[in-house]
N, C-alpha and C positions, 0 to 999 in steps of 0.2 A: 504493500500500500504506500510505503514511503516513496518508492521509486515512481509510483503513479502520480503522487503529489508533485514530486520534483519535475517530472516530465511536463506536467500541466503548467507549472510555474515557468519553466524554461520556454515553453511555447508561447505564453501570453504575458510574460513579465512586463513588456514594454507598453502594454495596453494602458489607457488612461484611468484615472481614479474611478470614474463612473462605471467602467467595465467591472472593476474589482468589487466595488460596493454592491453592484447587482448580483455578482456571484456569491457574495457573503449573505445578502438578504434571501437568496434562494437556497442557501445551504450547500452550495457547490464548493465553497472554499472555507475550511475550518482550521486553517493552519496559520503560523506566524506570517506577518506582513513584510518582513525584511526583504528588500530587493524588489518589491512590487511597485509598479507605477513610478519608476525612477524619474526624478525631476520635480516631484511633488512632496509637500510636507506631510509627515505623519504625526499624529498626536495621541497622547494618553487621554483616557476618559475617566473621570471620577464623577459620581452622582451622589449627592447627600440630600437629606431633607432640608427644607428652607430654613428651619430654625438653626441649623449649623452651618449654613452657607457662608456667612460672614467670617466665622471662625476659620473655616477651611481656606477662604481667600487670604486671610491674614497669615495662615501657615505657609501658603505658597509665597507670599511676599517676603516672609522672614527666611525662607529657604529656597530662594529663587533659582539657584543653580540646579538643585535636584528637582524642583517643581516649578519650572518657568510657566507661569499662568499666561495663556494667550487668549482664551475666550471664557466668559461666564455668561450663561444663558439665563433668561428669566424662568421663574418657577413654572413647571409643567410644560415647557417648550422643548421638543426633541429635535427641532430643525435648526441646524447651525448655519443660519443665513450668511453669516460673516465669512465663513470659510468653505462652505459647500451648500449652496442654497437649495439644492434638490435632494439632499441626503436626509436620512432619518437615523438618529443615534440609537434608536431602539432595535434596529435590524441590520445596520450597515457595517458592523464589525464581525470578524470571524467568530468571536465568542466573548462572553462577559463573566465576571467573577462576582458572585453575590455574597454579601456579608450580613449575617444575622447576629446582632449583638456583638459584633467584632469578630465573629468566627467565620472565616472564609469557607464557603461550601465547596466540597471536593469536585462536584460535577460542573463542567463548563455550561453556562446558560447560552443559548443561541438566539433568543428572541425575548425582548423586554416588554412587548406590548401588553401581555396579560398581567404583568406586574406593575406597570407604569402608574405612578401617583402624581396628582396635580401639584403637590408641594415639592416634587423632586427638582433640584437645581443641578444642571450639568456644567461641568468644567472641562476644558480641553487644555492640556499641558504639552509643551514641546517634547519631542522625542528624538533621540540620537539616530534612529534609522534615517532621519532626514539628511544627515550629512554623509551617510555612507557612500552615496554616489560620488560626492565630491572627493572622497578619499580614493575611490576607485579610479576617478579621472586623473588623479596624480600618479597612477601606476601602483598604488598600494593594494595589496591583496587583503580582502576581508575574509578571515578564516571561516566564520560561520556561513558565509555565502558559499565558499568552496565546498564545504562539507554538508550543505543542505540542512543546516540546523538553526535553531533559535539562538540568539546571543546569550551567553552565560551571564547571570546576575547574582550578586552576593550582598548579603547584609553585612554592614561594617560596624566598627566600634566608634564611628563618628556620630554623635547625637545631633539631631536637628533642634532648632529653636521651637519650643512648643507654642501652641495657640489654642486656647479653649481646651477641648478634649483631645486635640490632635498632637501627637508627639511620637518620638521613636527615632531609631537610627537611620542614617542615610543608606540607601541601596545604590550599588554601582554596577554598571555593565563593564565587561572586559573584552578587549580585543588585543591580540598579540601582534607586535611588529618587531622588526630588527632594530638594533641600536642605531644603524645608519638612517633609518626612516623616521626616527622620533621627532626631529625638528620639523619635518614636513607634516607629520601627524598633528603636532601642536599648532602649527601655523594654519593648517587647513581647518581644523575643527574650532580653533579659537575665534574664527570669524562668525560662527554660528551661536551667538550668545543666547538666542531665543530657543535653542534646542540643546541646552546644557553646556555649550562652549567647549573649552579645552579640557584635557584630563584633569581630574582632581588629584590623581596620584599615578606615578609611573615607577614600576619596579617591584620591590619586595611586597607581596600581598600581606605578609604578617603585620606590616605597619598599619593596615586597615582592619586587622583582626580576622583576616581571611586565612583559614588554615589549609584548605585543599582546593586548588583550582579545578580539580576533576570532580568536585562535588558541589555544584552551584546550588544556591537556594531557590533560584528560578531559572527557567530556560534550560539549555543543554550545554554540557561540557564540550569543548573543542580540543583538537589535538595541539599539543605544545611541542615545538621542534627546537632543536639545538640552536641557540642564538636568539630565541624569542625573548622579548621583554614585554611583560604584561602591562597594558595601559588601561586605566580605570576612569570611567566617566560617571558623574552623578546621573542617577537614573530615576525616571518618573515612577517606578514601582515603589520608591520611597513613600509615595502617597498611600499605597496599599498597606504598608506596615503601619502607617498613621491611622488608617481606617480600622485596623485590627485593635490598636490601642484605644481608639475613641469609643469603641463598644456601642455604637449607635444602634438603634432598633433595627435599622436596615440601611444599607449603602451598597453601591455598585461601582465596579471599575471594569476596564477592559481586562480580558484574560492576559496574563503576562506574555508579551510578544505579539499580541493580536491587536494592532492599533487601528485607529480611525484614519483613513487616507483622505486627505482634503483635496480641494481644487487649488490650493495655494502653491505657487511655484516655490521650490526649495530656496531660491535666492532671496525670497522675502523673509527668510529666517535669519539672514545675516544682520548683525546689529545695525540699526539705523534705517532698515528698509521698512516700507509700509506693508501692511498685510491685506492683500486683496486677491480674490480668486482670479484665476486665468479664464478669460472668455473662451 
């Protein structure tokens, strides 16, 4: 089945965001979105009850590298007009993660319409999948692309600034590169401040409290080769750890690695660029 997913991805990866959102809404694509619709921004999704929306927004503002807030919708609105005016956040992701009193449910949810509440407020946060094409354009190899896997993600020992009930450690994504590639990696991703920016750490994972790169907390392990240097970026899944700690009666996020693909060109995620969908 993995080979079938990979074959489908390779055949249609260059299709526009609307193609992929339709496939997700119809249940055809239930896999991570890394490498899909290159050239367009991908975003993390978080949904909380309106009573906690201001606290979550403050959490994002205080921890902007891990949770770069790009869009906040009004309560009960599932259409992200600002970044994809014909999309529906209830159906147009590969999968969702449901939290009951802070406990993430093990089964991936594929459709939120039957669960949707009028007091739910949706947030879209920047995602590092957005800058991966820019890395590839510089001749840098993306290991999880090569291996057809989700990016590995790790819970660290770096605590976020709390806001209301939202608190917890930073989560990071990891991509290995060679020592000779590091400056290009930092320069390329450093431009994309709206999608986590440059690495928060390069080198020894133990300094982040990460014990085993072959045992990620989220996503998939990737092969590490001789000469690889692990590079770590702040990750939007930080928000999901905060949801666990908040213990709200109900909350929703994207399933790790299964992002919302917008109509916004990736270059709009460079610091200083305006955020408008491509016609």
